[in-house]
Every structure is written in C-alpha cells, then in structure tokens.
Phi, psi and omega in degrees: 000139184288172178282184185224142179252170171115202181236159181240131173245117185277047166047210176263123182291159182272337181200196186252029180225136183246152175241127185290137173234102187305141181231139181263115181286173182294319178200158181298335183283346181231074180295156182284129174287114184245131175285118181299160182275105175286165184292331183231041180285149178249352178203166182213127179248137178244110184264121179254151175302154183298325182267013178290137181238127172290144173300155182301150176292138176289149181287323179198150173072177179244114184282153181299135179085013181240162177220154182233152169231138187273140176241114184288127178234008178207181179290338180279126180294149176059048186277326182224165180232147177227130181273125183265338180164178179270156179238134178292158182295336182277351181263133179301139180278147176286321178233142180288149177300139181228170181290152181291327188274008179248122179296136186245134170230106184303144177217171181294338179292344182271355184283133182232135169050057180289128182258161179273077182237047185298325186263016176285116184290352181265011181237142170257158184231144171227150189274151182268167178289144182301321185288351185239017183300317184287350182271351183291130181151185180301130181228166180291154178290127182270147178275175184290344182254014182299325183298330181265316184286343183297326183255345180263324179070352175261156181299146181300331182293343179299329182294334179287333183258315178238084185302329185272006176277339181246157179301140179210163178266120182287154174273159180287124178275106182263006177292141181295146180270137176285104182280002176250025181294143184287154174288123184295345182263002180246131176277147180300325182261014181280117184278329183219136178282126183231141176300141183307322181294327184275357179282333183258161179302146181294117178226155178273107183251003182289147180289162178295149180300138180269149180303325182279353181071029183220159174244125186223056177233240175292337170249150181223101178199170180245143175286151175245126178278359179294142182275005177294161176298147184300327183292336180276348181282350178254131176282357183123161181293144178292152180293153178280345179235163181302155182295159181296145180246129178275098184293326181294319180291320181288336181292327181293336181265355184270128178250136181221149177258005181290145178252006179288115184296331180295321179292319181294319180295319182294318185282333182265357183285137176266007183265002177279108186286139175284169176293151178302150183302324183259019181296128181096353178275155177264135179287114183233153183258114172083167181294325184294313179295322178294322178293320179294318180293322176296321178296322178298313184287325188263340183242315183280312184300313180297339180271008181274321184201156176273351178270095187298325181279000182228044180260105185300321180298322185278313189271337186243316188273314182301318178298334179294330183297340180294335183233003184230115182293329180297310180295322180298315179294324178294321177296315181294323178294318179293317180298323180297327178302315181284319183295325181294345174290338185245328183223132176229111177232157178303321181294317180295318178297320180293317180291325177298312179295320181296311182295324179291317178297318180295323178295325178293319179295313181293323179295318178300320178295317181293322180293340181259011177264134179298327183294338180299334185258022175252142180304133179096352181246008191260349191296317182296318179294319178296321177297319179294318178298323178297312182293318180291323176295320175302318180297323179287323182294318183285344173259059188289341183299328184269347181248006183293141175068020175268136179289334179220077182292171185295322180296328179286319177297322177294322179294320178293324176295318177296322177299318178295317180296319180294326177292319180289329184257015180294118181279007185298333183293347180279353187245161181272336181220146179299331182292341182265354185295131180238129178231164175290154178298323180298313180296317183298313184286318179294321178299320180293325179297317180290320175299321178300316177303308187289314185296314181292325178291322180296337181293335182241030177230157178302149182287146174266099185286351178273353180290132182250356181210158176269117187283190175064045181297334182294344176293341183262007178285153178089180181285164184299323179296323177293321180294333182265007178276128184291133173274123190305313185283351178257320180095357178218171184271158175301326181296317179292323176300317179289329175297319178294323176296322177298319181299316178298319179295317179296324177299323178292319179294323179286333176291326176283323181220090184297344181259015181293108185292319183298319179297320179291323179294317178295320177298323177295322176295318178297320178301318180290320181294325181289342178291337175220094187229080181288143176225140182244169179209180177293342184258340187206149175278351178083181182227149183290329183224164176294323180299316180295322180293314181295325180290336183271355183289140173250118188253150174272190183292341177269002180079022181245153174282161188234007180235153179294326179295317180292322177298316180297317179295318180294320179295313179297320178294326178294327176292323177296314179296319179296323177295322177296316179296317180299319178295315182296322187274320185269325181268306180276352173060035176278147183282169182294338181269002180297139182304322179297317180296316182291327178294315178292326178299320178300318178294319180297316179293329175295321176295320184290316184294336182274354180268136177289150178248014175196167178095188185294333182268004177256118181221183177292355175289348183303142190275079178299320180300315182295320179295320181292318177297320177298320179294329180296318184262002179273116177238348176278144184303317183289334175289317180291332177297323178297315179295317181296319180290342174279318183288314191299318179290338186271319189303317184297328186256001189258133166254111182165207185266005178287314179302314177293330177293322178293321176298318178292326180297319178294325176294322178297314180298318179296318180289317182294323183287334181255001185277133172261110184286001179092355177204153181292155177299124183295153178282171182297320180295320178296321182292321180291341177268018180054079190301078174081178178283164178298323181296335181271354181268153182278132179279071186290336179297327179291326174295320181296311184291332175295320177293318179297319179295323180289321184272321188244348185076194179286127184260150174252114182249025180280000000 
C-alpha cells in the first residue's frame, strides 16, 4: 500500500497528559514543527510538510522496531491503526513487540519508561484517557496475551474447553422469534388478572407504628398524623428533571466583565423562554395515581441502594415512564403493593387492580412485537419485567414453594430478550462493546436474580454453556464496577455463574481435570478480587477492607462508601465458600471454609440493619450462604441477629429466606453425611480427591426445593 501525504490534526484531546510516540521526520534539515504541550491545552495540531509521506501500512502484525497510533474511523473505539514511523533501537518503544498472529490494540498498559521529552521536535504526542492519567509511567513488561487475559483473568486455554467462560463476540441469531410467546406473569388457567396483593386474603401486614413516625428500611418515608386523605398529603410526584429556570430573571442579577456584545445580548435578552412549568413530570390520571408515583420516587427508590448516583430505578427506569405507558403502569402497580400495607381505600384498591391489568395487556402486546427483539428497542420491556418481577418477589406469600415462580419465568424471558438484542456482534472485540447504561444495569439485575437463585437450586445437567456473556463486555474496570441496586460487580456475578456451571460438569464427571483446573484458577482469583464504585475505589483483599473500616460505638460503619465496600466484600467471601462447598465438596467444618466464614461474618456484623444506610442493597445471598456453613453457636447468632430485626418490618424475600434458614439448620444438624466429620489433620492433608467426596450441597438444595421451592436471594 502506498504512502500518504498531508497533515495530521490530533483532534480534541481526552485529557491533559501526553504519551510520546516517536516520529521520523523527512530529513534532519527539516524538523517537524510541533506545537508544545501546554499544561491546560485542549487540542494539539501536528503540521507536517506538504511533501511528507507516511511509511506504507504494514500488511499484518506489528514489526519489531515499529509503533502505531490508532485513528478512529467508526463508532467502535480503536478501529484502525496507522504506522507513523520507525523507532531507533535506542529510543524506548511505545508498544512491546508482539506476535504477528495476535490482533493488537495499543493501550496505556503498553507504555514503558516514559521520559520527560515534551519539547523534543522529533516526537509526536497523543493524549491519554482521563481515568488512566496516574497510571502513566514505568510498567511491567506485558506478554503477548495481555490484551485478552487483562479482562478475563483466566488462562487463554480455558476458551478451548469452556468458550463461554471468556469474553467473546456473539453471532447474530437469525432464528425466527416466537411472537406468540406467553406472558410470564399469566398462568394458563388464570381466568382473571388480579393484582398480587389482592390474590391472597386481606390481612394486615403493615409493621407496628414506630415512635418516630417513620419507616427507614427498604422503604424510607414518614407517617403523617394529619387526618387528610392520603392522596392529599402529596403535592404530586417530583419532576424527573430539574425545575424550570427563568433565564431572564437570572440574567438581571448576573454581572459580567465581558465586552463581547454577543454574550451581553444573549444574557440580557428576555426572549429566551424558560422550560415549561411541568417539564419532566409524568402524565398521571387523578390524585391516586399521582400519590402512587410520588410514593415510588420518594419512598421506594431511596430504599434501593446507598449509591445515589447509581440507582437504576431513579436514573434509568423512572424517566422511561414519561413516554411509556407500560413502564408507568408497572410503577403504579408496584407502588400500590407497598401503600396497601398502610392504607386501604376503595379507590386505591380499584387503581391497583386497573394498573396491574393494563400492565399485563401492554406487556403481552410488547412481547409479541418483532421490534422488541431488535437491538436498541428492548429497554422499556426489560424495565417493565424488572418492576413486575419485583412486585412478585415482595408478594412472596402467593409464590412460596413454587419450583418456577413468576419472577423466575420473567427473568428467563428477560435473559432471552437480552441474548437476542445483544449488540456485541457489531464489534470486533468484547472489550469494545458499548451499551446504554439502562441496558447494562437492568441486564445485571436479571442475571443477579437467576445466578443467586441457582446457587440454592438443583443443577441443570442439560446446560452446555455458561450464560450471561454480556456481563463480560467492556473493559475490566467496567466489569469490576459495583451495580448499586445489586451490591456487586458484573464480573463477580459471572464468576458465581461459572462456579455453578463447573459444579454441574463435575457432577456429571467427577474426574474432569479441566473443570478442576479452572476451579482452582477461580479460587486463586477470588482471594484478591477488588471492586470499585462511585463512592470508593475498593480494596484488593478482604483483610485490607476490614482493616480500613471505621466503626462507631455499636460496631457499625457510618458511611455509604464503607457499607458499599462491605457488601461487595461479603459477596466475594460468599463466592469463596460456595466454590469450596459445591465444587470442591468440602464440608462446613473445613478450615478453609471456616476461615472465610470468619471474614464473611465480620463483614455482616459491621453493616447496619436499619437506618439510612440500610437498603435493599444488603447482601441477603451472603448471609444465607454464611448460615449454611455456620454450625458454631456464636456464628449462628450473627446470622440470627441479622434476620430478626429485618423480618418484622420487611416486605420482600427476607422473611421466606429466614424460614428456609431455619429449615437448613434443622436438616444440617440431624443429617448423617455418610461419613464422620474429618479431623483437622485429615482436612489439612486434602482429604482425598473431589470424586471421593460426598456432594452434600446437592442434598441440601434438593431439600430446599422440596420445602421452599425456588428461592430469590437478591
């Protein structure tokens, strides 16, 4: 391919830090005029002579002694590469030499030994990403497989045996969609659609009045002693967007020293119209619907997570209701479930039933539309499925002991929709896949439902792959970012799904060496599994996190960042216990299990169980796993002290989980595992092969399924 002439403009930089990329000029007598890098520059132009010629593009691979800089030519980042010149052997290389057969996409991790040569006229500069400015500097030498192992953390050979364990690009599913698929919330023999609250006998389920006149648990609101109707106590739902700003009024108070007449005219003009008074409000019918929507935004949403900027209900789902009747009806139906615990009037009962019936009709219509299964059109349906599944989970009395409850069927339906609408096939690498925040967070919530439930359910031995591949899209830092309403990162969620899949392969073939090797790698990775959030950068190990906690006189943490770290850390510890017991089949008394249990219980005891820092983000799954392997009295006291304060005031899946926990203790204490509990010396000698150990976890989940049905531990 021939060379190229002209000039290069290095666009708008991403941040204020540059990394040198050596450039070879046409001749020493005509150095390239380079604009130096100012401390606060916003762009950089590199002017080349008119007769300057780029060296020819390489046909394949990166040759030794060469460097590349990427030129974006599409929406996908890092789509093409351009070779700017040769580098002498004495000049540090921007990228390490790599094999020809491995596709290369330069990144900041490849930068080595960056020198302070900003004013060297023989170098061109390109700006680094803002999130990685502090990482520029001497780094370890990367291997040829860093681009793949950086985000998967598992050995590359794992992909040959378990292809779905590592990030991959999905193929386009061209199979026709069954547009007559049933609504997961409707029973085949159901003659009339009824709101979940109205399906069971009318009982008073509201908690006892609190001295402060407020509810501060999974719901957060204050009681009003006013005798006015409840609907009149709300002035209306708050707007989804900031209130209108009167630009003309604010302009009169604004003082400026600018002499630009265009700026003065714009700021002093009274012709700039403000936003409409009701801009951002949802169109609702009547006082009751407005009160229900206000209750959702002011009472339900704050109780979902302590990470205010990462609340899926507030930032992603509620705004959809402004233009989507399906999501709006689902919100009103869910809010009615909670309000009916405190107030029951004929009008409220009528609106609850109406909104639920309408949501069922609209959902059936959406599920039968072809556009629903196209990328970019699925978010509204997924949001509706999320709200309706939430409504079923909190009405656990009517779904108890079912092997396939409605919330689980809805989650599987959402999984199918997410698979059909996965935009990953448009990209060349999983690390480049970009999705909307709404899709990413809602998808994780449904995966969270299924993955945690599968941990306490019998294995599906017919499964041939580990699902939820979209959890591995994006960069490793994105995968390790905690989702506020779940409390853990997508990467850890997929690790737990991997553990369940490996347990199934070992149950079919207990001597499968590959499964044991992969399980060993996961065991090692979980020992240091940092997760970050909007509030905290996280900690590399559980020990470091526990040591950094600041406790009050009650032994509890007092900040949202610490609560988030403890919840995420408890999921890591629970995943380690789950791996040891279900895959490696170690008993609850094994030293490894008990050591991790001590760390897990330390995380649990430091988390508040009431107040502003207690939300639905609390790790029910981790507490339940801890209860399974807790046989010492003081360990069980920790689990019991977590459940008892929550159950009386909670509408949700905590009361049935506590009932199941007591059944587990009763069964575990009277169960004869077929062999005596091994001694400490036997355990330290790795008591036999995995194939020779009893799969006692499978016995446990069989009993749970028989007594409690499929459980929701989200």
